[in-house]
C-alpha positions in Angstrom: 0.1 -0.4 -0.1 3.4 2.4 0.5 4.4 1.9 -2.4 0.8 2.8 -4.5 0.5 5.8 -2.4 4.4 7.1 -3.0 3.5 7.4 -6.6 0.1 9.1 -6.2 2.1 11.5 -3.9 4.3 12.3 -7.2 1.6 12.7 -9.3 -0.4 15.1 -6.7 3.0 17.4 -6.7 3.5 17.3 -10.3 -0.1 18.7 -11.0 1.1 21.8 -8.5 3.6 22.5 -10.3 2.0 22.2 -12.8 -0.7 25.3 -11.7 2.7 27.1 -10.4 4.2 26.9 -13.5 0.7 29.0 -15.2 0.3 31.1 -12.6 4.1 32.1 -13.4 3.6 32.5 -17.1 0.1 34.1 -15.9 2.2 36.9 -13.4 4.8 37.0 -16.4 2.3 38.0 -19.0 0.2 40.5 -16.4 3.5 42.0 -15.6 4.5 42.4 -19.3 0.8 44.2 -20.3 1.0 46.8 -17.1 5.0 48.1 -18.0 4.0 48.4 -21.7 0.3 49.8 -20.4 2.8 52.1 -18.5 5.3 52.6 -21.1 2.4 53.8 -23.3 0.8 55.8 -21.0 4.3 57.9 -20.2 4.9 58.1 -23.6 0.8 59.6 -24.0 1.7 62.1 -21.1 5.0 62.9 -23.1 3.0 63.5 -25.9 0.5 66.1 -23.8 3.1 67.7 -22.5 4.6 68.2 -25.8 1.7 69.3 -27.5 0.9 72.2 -24.4 4.3 73.0 -25.0 3.7 73.7 -28.9 0.0 75.1 -28.2 1.8 77.8 -24.9 4.5 79.0 -27.7 1.7 79.6 -30.6 -0.5 81.6 -27.8 2.9 83.9 -26.9 3.2 83.8 -30.0 -0.4 85.1 -31.0 0.0 87.2 -27.8 3.1 89.2 -29.5 1.0 89.6 -33.0 -1.7 91.6 -30.8 0.9 93.3 -28.7 2.9 94.9 -31.3 2.0 96.5 -34.2 3.7 96.6 -37.2 2.2 98.3 -39.5 2.5 102.0 -40.1 0.3 104.4 -41.1 1.0 108.0 -43.1 -0.6 111.0 -44.0 1.3 113.5 -46.6 -0.6 117.4 -46.9 0.7 120.7 -48.2 1.7 123.2 -45.9 -0.3 125.7 -47.8 -3.3 124.9 -46.0 -2.1 127.5 -43.3 -3.4 130.0 -46.3 -6.6 129.0 -45.5 -6.8 131.2 -42.2 -6.6 134.5 -42.3 -4.5 135.3 -38.8 -1.6 133.9 -37.1 -4.2 132.6 -34.6 -6.3 130.9 -36.6 -2.9 129.1 -38.8 -1.5 128.0 -35.2 -5.4 126.3 -33.9 -5.7 124.7 -37.6 -2.4 123.6 -37.4 -3.6 122.3 -33.8 -7.3 120.6 -35.3 -4.8 119.0 -37.9 -2.1 117.3 -35.1 -5.4 116.0 -33.1 -6.6 114.2 -35.9 -3.7 112.2 -36.6 -3.4 111.5 -32.9 -6.9 110.2 -32.4 -6.2 107.8 -35.5 -2.8 106.5 -34.4 -0.7 108.3 -37.3 2.6 106.9 -37.4 4.0 109.9 -39.4 3.0 113.5 -41.2 4.8 114.4 -44.4 4.3 118.1 -44.9 5.0 119.2 -48.7 5.3 122.3 -50.6 2.9 122.6 -53.7 5.2 125.7 -54.7 8.2 123.4 -55.4 10.5 125.0 -52.6 13.6 123.8 -50.7 12.3 123.1 -47.4 13.7 120.6 -45.5 13.6 121.8 -42.2 12.0 124.1 -39.9 14.5 126.3 -39.1 14.1 130.0 -40.0 10.0 132.1 -39.3 6.6 132.2 -41.2 6.9 135.1 -43.5 3.7 135.3 -43.9 1.3 133.8 -46.6 1.7 133.6 -50.6 4.4 132.2 -52.5 7.8 132.8 -50.2 4.9 132.0 -47.3 7.1 129.0 -45.7 3.9 127.8 -44.5 4.8 124.1 -44.5 7.9 125.2 -41.9 5.6 126.9 -39.9 2.6 124.0 -39.8 6.0 121.2 -39.4 7.3 123.5 -36.5 3.6 123.6 -34.7 3.0 119.5 -35.3 6.5 118.6 -33.4 5.3 121.2 -30.7 2.0 119.5 -30.0 4.1 116.2 -30.0 6.8 116.5 -27.9 5.6 115.7 -24.2 5.6 119.3 -22.1 8.1 117.8 -19.8 10.5 118.0 -23.0 9.6 120.9 -24.7 12.1 123.8 -22.6 14.9 121.1 -24.5 13.8 121.6 -28.0 11.4 124.1 -28.5 12.6 128.0 -27.6 10.7 130.4 -27.8 9.8 131.2 -31.3 7.5 133.5 -33.5 6.0 130.4 -34.7 5.0 128.9 -31.4 3.7 132.9 -29.8 -0.5 130.9 -29.5 0.6 127.1 -29.7 0.1 127.2 -25.8 -3.4 127.3 -25.8 -4.1 124.8 -28.4 -5.7 121.0 -27.2 -3.1 118.8 -26.0 -2.8 115.4 -27.8 -2.7 113.8 -24.5 -1.3 110.8 -26.4 -0.2 107.8 -24.4 3.9 109.1 -24.1 2.7 112.3 -22.6 3.1 110.8 -19.1 2.2 112.4 -15.9 4.7 112.7 -13.3 3.9 110.3 -11.4 1.8 108.0 -14.1 3.3 104.1 -14.4 4.6 103.0 -17.6 6.8 100.1 -19.0 7.9 102.9 -21.9 9.3 107.0 -21.6 10.2 109.7 -23.5 13.1 111.9 -22.0 16.3 113.7 -23.0 19.8 113.5 -22.2 21.0 115.4 -19.5 24.7 117.3 -18.3 25.1 115.5 -15.5 28.4 113.9 -14.7 28.7 110.0 -14.4 30.8 107.3 -13.0 33.4 105.1 -15.6 31.4 102.7 -17.0 28.0 104.0 -16.5 25.3 105.4 -18.8 23.7 108.8 -18.9 21.6 110.5 -16.9 17.8 111.2 -18.8 15.1 113.0 -17.7 12.0 111.6 -18.1 10.1 113.8 -16.4 9.5 111.9 -13.0 10.6 112.7 -9.9 14.0 110.6 -10.3 16.8 110.8 -13.5 17.1 107.9 -15.0 20.2 106.2 -15.6 20.6 104.6 -18.9 22.5 101.3 -21.1 25.1 104.0 -22.6 26.7 107.0 -22.8 25.6 109.6 -24.8 25.8 113.0 -26.0 23.6 116.0 -24.2 20.5 117.6 -25.2 19.4 113.9 -27.0 15.8 113.1 -27.5 15.4 109.7 -26.9 13.0 106.4 -25.5 14.1 104.6 -22.4 12.7 101.1 -21.7 12.0 101.8 -17.8 13.7 98.5 -15.4 10.9 96.5 -13.4 12.3 97.0 -9.5 10.9 95.2 -6.8 12.2 97.7 -4.0 9.9 101.1 -3.7 13.1 103.1 -2.3 15.6 102.4 -4.9 18.7 105.6 -5.1 18.5 105.4 -9.0 16.2 103.9 -11.2 17.7 102.1 -14.2 16.7 102.4 -17.8 17.5 100.9 -21.6 17.1 103.2 -24.9 15.5 101.7 -27.4 14.3 102.5 -31.0 11.7 104.7 -31.3 9.5 102.2 -32.5 10.1 99.9 -30.0 6.7 101.1 -27.6 4.9 100.6 -31.0 6.4 96.8 -32.6 6.8 95.9 -29.4 3.6 96.5 -27.3 1.5 97.9 -29.6 1.5 101.5 -27.8 0.6 104.3 -29.8 3.7 106.8 -29.3 3.1 109.7 -31.3 4.5 110.9 -34.8 7.1 112.1 -37.0 7.3 114.8 -38.8 9.1 115.0 -42.1 9.2 118.3 -45.1 9.2 117.1 -48.7 9.9 120.2 -51.3 7.6 118.8 -53.6 4.8 116.0 -54.2 6.9 113.3 -56.0 9.5 113.9 -53.0 7.1 112.4 -50.2 7.7 109.0 -52.1 11.2 110.0 -53.2 12.5 110.5 -50.0 10.5 107.7 -48.0 12.1 107.0 -44.6 10.9 103.8 -44.4 13.7 101.0 -46.6 11.5 99.6 -48.9 8.6 102.9 -49.4 4.9 102.7 -48.9 3.9 99.2 -50.1 0.4 101.2 -50.1 -0.7 104.5 -51.1 -4.0 106.5 -51.0 -4.8 109.2 -53.0 -7.8 111.7 -51.8 -10.1 113.7 -54.1 -13.6 114.1 -55.4 -13.0 113.2 -58.8 -11.9 109.3 -57.5 -13.0 106.4 -57.0 -16.2 105.4 -54.3 -14.4 104.3 -51.0 -16.9 101.9 -50.3 -16.5 99.8 -53.5 -12.6 99.2 -52.5 -11.1 96.3 -50.4 -7.5 97.1 -49.0 -5.0 94.4 -49.8 -1.9 94.1 -46.5 0.6 96.1 -46.0 3.7 97.2 -44.2 3.6 101.5 -44.5 0.4 103.0 -45.7 0.7 106.4 -47.2 -2.6 108.4 -47.1 -2.5 111.8 -49.3 -4.3 114.8 -49.0 -4.7 118.2 -51.3 -4.8 121.5 -50.7 -7.1 124.6 -51.5 -7.0 123.0 -55.5 -6.6 119.4 -54.8 -4.1 117.3 -55.7 -4.3 118.4 -59.6 -2.7 121.3 -58.6 -0.3 119.9 -56.4 1.0 117.5 -59.5 1.3 120.5 -61.7 3.6 121.9 -59.5 6.0 119.5 -58.9 8.7 119.9 -61.8 9.6 116.2 -61.5 6.3 114.8 -62.7 5.1 115.3 -66.1 1.7 113.7 -65.8 -1.6 115.2 -65.3 -4.1 112.7 -63.7 -2.8 112.6 -60.3 -4.9 109.2 -60.2 -1.6 107.2 -61.6 0.5 107.9 -58.8 -1.1 106.3 -56.3 -2.2 102.3 -55.9 -5.9 104.0 -55.1 -7.7 107.0 -55.4 -10.8 107.3 -53.3 -13.5 109.8 -52.5 -13.7 109.4 -49.0 -16.8 111.4 -49.1 -19.2 110.4 -51.4 -22.4 112.8 -51.9 -21.0 115.6 -49.9 -23.2 118.0 -49.1 -21.0 121.0 -49.4 -18.9 122.1 -52.2 -15.5 122.1 -50.9 -14.5 120.0 -47.6 -11.4 121.7 -46.2 -8.1 119.5 -45.1 -8.6 119.5 -41.1 -12.3 117.9 -42.3 -11.1 115.5 -44.7 -8.6 113.9 -42.5 -11.4 113.2 -40.2 -13.7 111.9 -42.8 -11.1 110.1 -44.4 -9.0 108.1 -41.2 -12.6 107.2 -39.8 -14.0 105.6 -43.0 -10.0 103.7 -44.0 -10.1 102.4 -39.8 -12.3 99.7 -40.5 -10.4 98.7 -43.9 -6.9 98.8 -42.7 -7.8 96.7 -39.4 -9.4 94.1 -42.2 -6.7 94.1 -44.1 -3.7 93.9 -41.7 -5.6 91.2 -39.8 -6.3 89.5 -42.4 -4.1 85.9 -43.6 -1.9 87.1 -45.7 -0.7 89.3 -43.2 0.6 87.1 -41.2 
């Protein structure tokens, strides 16, 4: 009996061993599946993290695009528009209206050209009355520059002058770069002052604050500069620091309107040939009651837009007086020649009125052009 029971015991043990091996195989397979699942989860997690990073980078890029404004809008008009005013006070007020209109619609450059073909390229000299040699362009440019300059800098750049006799009575532009003394801002306009500084240290700049700003480089006193202020967590800091940046940085990096520049041109053609932008104006618009209806026009994407206004006799008179132009039809000069106020009730629209009408009409068209797929 003992001999018979022994094989049974062995068979039972063999069956137990077989069950253990089977369980081990199943456990091993389960572990493999678990490892595979964990690897897949890890891979999926990595993919999600990568996707999140890409979305964040895209979001930052879109925010940068939204914050910065890379296009510019320029306005050109003849200085002879001042001839339509009968006194120095009225001429000054007219210049103030033009400055206000351009500021309200965020114009980046104002070009004042001479319809008579004079050689006025700077604001040196004085206004000598209306007429052929009245230098109305010089007076208009000087008043426009005066109003654009922040109030705390005017004494540094504009000495007492006959052309500015009544400029103090004009309405302020109140543009973003005209800062109050305690107003916080990333950027400020300033003037480099005569103040000794330590070796390898930058100059000091008056930015209209309670303290002067020390910039990152040494510059000649009297220069107007755009300063990006450094953020400081200390409330009671001895010396405020800043970095000199390009004048267009507030516009291109933060999307701020930072005033306009003023350029004098000797004639209408010089508005184009002496353009301050490297590639010139890629979109130009002439305004006239003889132009096409503005309602039927869609603007293409652009980098630098120029809108040109005529004087008392319109753009036709400016073309005729320009010795560099042999054409008679002014519409040939522009990509679009538009009537921005079709069905006008008055026989004439004054230039200061035309600027407001035109820029308000073009504003939604400009927004549509720069936000289109081609502008990205």
